[in-house]
N, C-alpha and C positions, 0 to 999 in steps of 0.2 A: 520688536516686541520687548516687553519688560515683564518682570515677575517678582513676587515677594514670597518668601518661605517663612512659615510660622511653625515652630516646633512646640513641644510640650513646655509648659511654663516652668517646670523644675529641671529642665535639661541643662547640662553643663556646656560650656563653650566648646571643649574638644569634641563632645558628641555631636553638637550642632554643626561643627565644621565638617565632620565626616559625612553627615547626612546631606549637607549642602553639596558636597563634592559628588555624591552618588546621584542626586537629583540633576545637577548640572550635566553629568555624563549622559543621563537619559535624554535630556533635551538635545545634547550635541549629537546623539546617534540618529536623530531624525534626518531624513534625506533633504529636507527643505531648509535646514539650519546651516549657516555658514560659521559663525563663531558664537561663543557663550562666555560671558564674563560674570563670575559669581563671587560673592564674599558673604561671610557670616558676621553677625553682630552689628552694632551701630544703629539699630532702629528701636524707637520707643523706649530707650533707656534700659534695654535688657539684652541678654545673650540668646534669646530664643527666636530671633528673627534673622533673616538673610535676604539678600537682594540679588537679582539676576538680570543681566542685560543681554538680549539675544538679537543677533543680526541675521536676517534671512538672506538667502541667496537671491540672485536676480530672478524675476518672475519667469523668464524663459528657460532658466536652469532648474526650476523646481519641478519635480515629477508631477505631472497632472496640472501644472500651473495653478496650484492651490493658493488661496489667499491667506492672509495672516490669521483671520478668524478660523479658517478651516484647520490650520496648523494647531491653533490653540485647542480646538475641539478634539483633534487627534491625539494630542499629548495629555489631555486631562485624565484619561484612564490610566496611562502608563505612570504618571507621577504619583499615583496612589499606592505603588508597590513598595515604597519606603515607609516603614512604620515609624510613628512618632513625629512626623513632619509632613506638612502639605505645602505644595507650591501652587500659587495662583498666577497664571499668565494672562496677559491682556495685550491687545494690539495698541501700540502707541500712536497717538494722533499728532499731526504736525501742529495743530492749534489746540492747546489744552484749555478747556472751558471750565470755570468753576474755581480754580485755584486750590483744590484740595486733592491730595493723593491718597491711595489706599491699596489694599491687596487686590481689589477689583476696580472696575471702571466707574461704578455708581455707588453712592453713599447714602445711607439713611440713618440719621442721628436721633437717639433718644436722650433726653435730658430730664433730670428730676432733682429737686433739692434733697430728697431722701435717698442716700446712697444705697441703703439696704433694699428699698423698693426697686430702685433701678437695677441692682444686681439680680433681683428676682425675675423681673419681666423681660430683661434683655435676652437672657438665654432661651426663654420660651419663644420669643419672636424669632430668634435665630433658628431654633429647631423647626418652627413652622415654615420658615423660608426655605430650609433645605428640602422640605417635602413638596414645595411648589414647582410645578412643571415649567413655569415661565422663567425661573431663576436658575443660575448656575454659580458655582464657586462662592457660596454664601459663607462669609467669615465675619469676625468681630475683632475689635481692638480691646476688648475687655480682658484685663490681665489681673485676675484676683485669685489665682490658684498657685502662686509661687510658694516656695519653701523658705523658711527662715529659721535660724537657730537663735534662741534667746538665752543669753548667759545669765544665770541667777547666782549671785555671789552670796555665800554664807558669811555675812559681815562679822559675826561673832568669832567664828573660826579664823577668818582672815586677820581680825584685830589681835587675837591671841598670838598669832605668828608674826605680827608686826607688818602685815602686807596691806597696803592701801589700794583703793580702787584705781587710783591714778597709775600705780605700778602695774596692775593687771592690764589696764588699757595700753600702756606703753609696750608691754611684752607682746600683746596681741597685734599691735601695729607693727612691731619689729618682725613678727612672723608672717603676716598677711598683707601689710600695708605698703610694701616696697619702699622702705625707708632708705634715703640716701645717707650713707654713713661716712663717705670719704670721696676724695677726688684724686685720680691718678693723672699726673702731668707728664707728657712726653715732649719731644722736641717740636712736633708739629700739631699736636692735638691734646685734648684732655678727655678723660673718661670718668664717668661717675660710677662709684661703687654703690650698688644697691643691695641691701640685705633683705632676704626673705627666705622662707622655707623652700625646700625643693618642690618643683611643680607637682610631682606625683603625690605629695602630701597635702595638696590644696584641694583635692577632689572630693573629700569626704569630711563630714563633721567629726569623724572618729579621730582626726588628727589633733583635736583639742586635748585628747587624753595624753598626748606626748609633750604637751607644753608644761614647762617647769618654771617656777618663779622663785627668786632668791628671797629667803626670809630675812627680815631686818633684825638687828641686835637692839634689845631694849630690856631694861630692868623690870623684874616682875615682883609682885608682892608675895610675901610668904604665905603659904597655905599647905595644908596636908591633903594629899591626893592618893587614893587607893590605886593599886596596880591591876591591870588587865580586867578592870571592871569589878574587882573584888571589893566588897564593902568592908572597909577596915576603919575602925575608929582612930582618930588622931592620938598618937602616943608621944610621950616625951622621949626624945632621942637618947639612946644610951651613950653615944659619943657625939659630941658636937664639934663642928669645925672651928678652928681658931680663927677669929676674925682679925687678929692683930698681925698675922703673917700674910705674905703674898700668896701662899698656897697652903692648903690643908687637906688632909685625907678624910674622905668619908668612909668610916669603918662601920662594921656591923656588930651589933650586940643584941642578943636576944632576938635575932631575926629582923632587926630594924635597920633599914638603910637610911643614912642621915645625909641630907643635902644642905648646903648653906642657905640661910634665909635671904641673902642678897644674891643678885645675879653674879655668876662667876663662870669659870671654865670647868668643863668636866673632863675627867680622864678615866680611862679604863685600864685596869692593871691586873696582872696575874702573877702570883707568887706562892711560895711554899712556907707553911708555918713551921714553928719549932718542932711540932709533932710530926712533921712530914706531910701534912695534908695540903691540898691545893686550894687556892682561893682566888677570887676575882672581886674587885671593888671599883667603885666610881669615886674619883677624887675631884675636888673643886679647887679652883684658885680664884681669889678675889680680884676683880679688875680694878682699874683706877676709877676715881670718882667721875671722870669725864666720859667714860665709855661703859656701857652695860651690855649684858647679853640677855637674850630671850631664853628662859629656862626650857620651854618646849623645844625650840630649835636646838638648844644645847643637848637635850636628851636624844633627839633624833640623830644628831651628829655623833654623839658618843656611842650609841648602839650600832650605827652604821659602820663604825670603825672597830667595833668589838669583835673578837673572834667567836664569841658565843651569842646566840640569838635570844637567850632569855637569862634571867637571873634566878637566884635561889628561891626554892619554894618557901623558905622561912620568911623571906622578905615579902613574898606574895601573901602569905597567911597572916602575918603579924606586923609587918613593917609599914612604915609610912614614909613618904617623901615630903620634905619641906622645901620651901623656896619655889613652888609652882604657882601659877596664877589661880585665883579662886574661880570656882565653877567648873573646873575640869574634873570629870568623874572617872576617866579611864585613859590609858595610854596603850599604844600598840606594841609594847615591849614590857619586860620584867627585869628585875635586878637579881642577879645570881651571886651569892657570896657564901663563904664558909671560912671559919678560922679568922686569922688575923690578916688584914689587908695591908698591902704595901703599895707605895706610889709606883706608877708606871707611866707610859707615854701619855702625854696630854693632847687632847683633841679640842680644837677651837670650836666654840659653839656658834659663832656668827657665820652667816653666809650659807646656811643649809638650803638645798634646793627642794622646794615643795611642789608636788604635782598639782596642776590646776584642778584636777578632779577632787582633790582633798579639801578645797575651799569653795568649790562652785559646782553646779550642775547646769546642763543646758536642755532646753525644751524645744522640740520641733513643732511648728505650726504653719498653717497656711497664711499667706499674706498677699497683698496686692503689689504687683510689680510696678504698675503705673496707674494713676487715676486721672483720666483725661477730663478736661473741662471745655465747655462751650459757653462763652459769656461768663457768668458767675456761678454756674451750676455744674455739677458732675455730669458727664455725658459718655454714652457708649455708641459707637458708630458701627453699623452693619454695612458691609460692602458686598456687592453682588455683580455678576455679569448676566447677560441675557442669553436665554436658550436660542438655538437656531430658529430663524424666521419668526422671532417674537419682537414686537416693537416696544420701545421704551414706555410709551403710554400705557400699553397693556400690562407691563410689569409694575408700573406705578400703581395702577388701579388694583392689581392683584395683591400687592403688598399692603395697601390700605385696607383692603377687605380682610386680609389675614389678621391685621391688628384688631379689627372689630370682632373677629371670630373668637380670639383668645380672651376677650374681655379685658383688655388693658385699661387700667384706670386713667381718668382724665388728667391726673397729676403728672403723668409721664407725657411730656411734650415731644412729639415726633415731627421731624422736618427732614426734607431731602436736602442734601448738600452736594457741592461739586457739580458734576455734569448733570445729574438729575435735577438739581435745583435750577440750573440754567435752562434746562428743558421746560420745567414748569413755568418759569418766568416768561420764557419765549411763547409758550402756549397762551399765557394770560394776556400778553401784550400783542400777540400776532394779529387779532382782528383790528385793533386800533392802528397798528402799523400799516396794514393794507388799506384801511379806510383813509388814513392820512395821505397815503400816496395817491389814491384815486381822487381825493378832493383837490390835491395840489395840481394834478393833471387837468382836472375839469376847469379849475380857475385859469390856468394858463391858456387852455384852448378857447375858453369863453372870451378872454381878452383878445386872442388872436383873430377869431372869426366874428367878434362882436355879436354873438348869438348865445342864447341859453339852450337851444335845442340841438344844434349840430354837434356840440361836444359830446352829447349823449350818444350820438351815432358812432363816434369814434370809440367811446368807451364800451360800446356793445361788443367789440372784438375781444375784450378781456376775459369774459366767462369761458368761451371756447378754449382759450389758451390755458386757463387754470384747470379745466377739465382734462385737457390733454396731458398736462404735467402730472396730475394725480393718477391718471390711467397708466402712464409710463412707469411711475413708481410701483404701482400694483403689479403690472406685468413682469417687471424685472425683480420683484421681491425686495425692493429697497425701501427703507423706512424714511419717514418724513423728518429728516434731520435739519439742523441749522443750515447746512449747505444747500439742502433742497429748498428751504424757505427763501434763501438768497436767490436761487434760480427762478423762483416764482416772481419775486420782486423785479428781477431783470426782465422777465417777460412783459411786464407792464410797459416798459420803455421800448422793447423791441417790436411787439405785436402792433401797437397802436400806430406805428409809422405806416403800415399798409393802408389803414383806413384814412390816415391823414393825406396820403398822396391821392387817393380817389376823391375824397370830399373836397379838398382844396381845389382840384381841377374842376369839379362840378360846379362849385360856387362861383368860380371865376368865369366859367362858360355862361352861367345864368346872368351874371352882372354885365359882362363885357359884350357877349354875343347875343344876349336875349333869348337863349335857348330855354325851352321848357324843362322842368326838373327831370322828366323821364329821358329826354334826349341828352341832357347834360350828363347824367350819371352813366348813360350808356357809352357816350364818347370817353368818359373818364376810365371806365373799365377796359376799353379797347386800348387806349393810349398808355395807360399806366400798368398794364399787365406785365410787360417785360421788366421794367425796373422793380416792381413788387417781387417778382419771382427771383430776380437776381439778388436782391438784398436778403430775402428769406433763405435762399439756398446758401448764401455766404455765411449767414448766422448759424444755420443748421450744421454745415460742414465744419464751422469753427468750433462748435460744441461737441461734435462727434468724437474726437479723440478723448475728450473728458468722459463721455458716456461709455466708451469701450473700455477705458481703464488700462492704458498702457503705460508702463514705467513704474518707478519706485514711488510709493506714496499715492498711487492712483485711487486707492480705496476712499480717500478723503474727498477727491474731486469728482467721483462718479455721480453722486446725487445731483450735483450742479449741472453736469452735462446731460443727464437723463431728463431732468425737468425742462431744460432749454430745448432739446431736440423734440421731446414729446409735445411740449406746448406749441412750438412753432409748426410742427407737422399738422396737428389737428386744427389749429387756428387758421392756417393757410387754406386747408381744404374747405373750411366752413365759411370764412369771412369773404372769400371771393364771390360767394353767392348770397350771403346774408347781408353784407354791408349795403348793396344797392337797395335791397328791400327795406332795411331799417331807414335808409336815407329818405326814400319816398314816403314811408309812413310818418316820419317826423316832419317832413315838409308839408304834408297834408294836415297834420295836427297843428302845425304852426299857423297855416292859413285859416283853419277853423277857429283857432284861438283869437287870431287877429280879427276875423269877421264878427265873432261874438262880442269882442271888445268894442268894435265900431258900432254894432247895433245897440249895445248898451249905452254907448255915449250919445247916440241919436235920440234914444228914448228919454234920456235925462235932460235934453235941451228944452227950454221953456217955449211954448207956442204963443204967438202974438194974436190979439183979437183984431 
């Protein structure tokens, strides 16, 4: 047997792996199961699928000698005990017909150029199929309810920090893309060093909040920016930084904090004035012409290293900062100062780490995991198994009736695929196949006996054989499968040999010995009875092991044996009595036709005067 597990479309791989293990254990606990091999992932391009390969015990070791289909029916209810995942089991055939696999044995495909219309009607037909008593294990390959996170970058904020979209892409790939960063060489082997975040941080989109990106260094245009959102008009700095020296101090005068107009390094200092008061100030140093610094990143770095979290209220109320990019209206910090500032430790402005959440946000939405196609159009395939004692033809008719009941538009094209398609094609071609076989037999017999009548006598034995085969299938509850159809075709060659032995002897007795038709067919029945019974019993006993179904894979060969045994049995019981009657009837019919032909010929001859 085989099976496929389908989990929720937004399930993670570790969760799917755990559910697959639980489902495999349920299957293994069945007394008819020998081994189970199961794995998760690898199907339809997503992590919400799993596969299972099940080996049954020998038939004589299974309790109750249950078949594979009976085991599937027994496990169907137990496999529903694991929430969030469903396993669909099916018995594997030795000969796979149709060339398409799925969660169940039979497939019904819907295709439509309009994806939205297809996604609307496919779930409705699936829900209708689940309620149908003829079907079991109805599922679909439609995967349009997955989860995705869309990263929306605030490009203005990122540009002010000197961060490009390419840098964001590289950082995300470093975190979640398993980038190979190095190779370790040993004496006998080499090992690739792969960089990624720890696996426990890959399970939730909240991990994006812990991603930091390094801000770049860049020169900014001079502008006046109020602090902490306070609206302050630009003012003339009381003290300006000396641009001719490599470093200068940003002092405060009248509550104004002065920054250089060109990018530079910021320092945070704390000192005592002549009057004994404490003060802290921010100091800048002008960089070389070849390298500049981003003022915003510099401010973040300066405040991060400062011992105080805010700056003086005077700077908040009346001061302005110069040297900041235009358009910035607030900063997440303030400058605190009083008295005379003195230089202190310098903090480099370049290389500040900015959280990803400061320059981007992410939106969660539903998306399609896969979009299947058949030909040129999107397609959704429904798979199903049959209920016990339900023929495939009945299920096909019921599914087509359900499609009409829900009012599916004509633009949705529905076709059977795989085994169901092969079944439909076989039903369509079956009458022509049987007719071609009968015509071929008739031509060969007509050439052999040089007669147009007696081949019909031989072919008269075929209807009892067909009736016997159908009755045998009905009595045993076996469906008319491809193997059963092959058995009916074999009966055409096996059954007619009984009539051939009788008719051949009767015609020879009429021609060589001059016996009348009644005496000739009577002698043929007596002399040919024993060889007829021997060949019939040999064929019946040869097909009996197939019909009983002994051994591994016997379920496939059972319909073949049942049709052969049933057809031979009924045909033998009837043809021993009907063949002589049909022979005499056609012989009299032949003489009547010949007599009428001779009389007509005499009437057409001209009379002489």
